[in-house]
C-alpha positions, 0 to 999 in steps of 0.5 A: 565651894569649888573643887581644888583642881579641874583638868580639861585640856589634853595636855593636862588630862593625858599626863595625869592619867598616865601617872595613874596608869590609865588611858583617856580613850579607853575610859571614854570607850567604857562610858560610851559602851555603857551608855549604849547598853543603857539606851536599850532600856525602855519605859517598860523596865522597872523604875531606875533600871536605866541608872542601874544598868549605866553604873553596872556596865561602867564598872564592868567596862572598867574591868574589861578594859583595864584588869590585867597585870596592874589593875584588878577587880574590886568589890570593897563595901559592895561597890564594884570597881577596879584597883591598882595595889601598886599605886593604891588607887581604886575606881568606882562607877557612879551616876552624876547629875547635870553638873558633870564635866562643868568647869565651874559647878561641882557635880554630885551623885544623882541618887543618894549614897550610903555609909560606904561612899561616905567612908571613902570620901572621908579617907580621900579628904585626909591630908597628903603626906609631904614628900610622896610622889605625884599620886600619894597615899593618904595618911591613915587610908589604905587606898585612894578612891576615885569616881568615874561619874557619868551623866546622860540626857536621851532627849538632847543626845548628851553624854558627859563623864569625868574621873573625880576624887571626892573629899566631902560627903554630906547628906548622902551627896558628894559635896566637894572634890580634890581633883576632877579630870574631864573626859566628855563635856557633852558637846562631842557630837551625837551619842547615838551616831557613835557605834560602841561595841564592847571588847570581846576578849574571848572571841576568834581572832580571825574571820573564817569564810565557810562555803555552804552547799545545798544537797 
């Protein structure tokens, strides 16, 4: 069964993310920087290290880009991400399959997940409380968990991403989503031609030109 809501157009995605105190361009930067880090992996790395790198760097990117006055680090159930206590939102990173950003077929996690992911999906599936604002808190759930799902294909230079709210989890896989917000469809152009540099929040603000003379 398909997801309830899929948002892909600019006039749908941007206002929705604004309500969540997120920025689409920053989310895309997070994904592209993470993929640049993943691309440094080679066949000599241990099996699966590229997927581990992608997920870990996506989580780090979320923290680098959004943590501050409203968003903070989150490690609930040892799943790295960020949370907004005021909005009762959490975002974690996950490697999705090739259905990422597909407008008809739902994606799922590329690698089977465990009980922590199942618990989050079950909490998300709890019905909304009537009368609450656009981003409500679920009855019986402390916080709503969204997944920043990514998918990449080195051979075809494809990079896809979406921010999704899972509500069904069976056989260690996400099966259904309440809402999916498409960020990268995979047809935006060659990934390798886009230079991605992680934000340096501790570096110097100015470039100083120092003359060096030989004695």
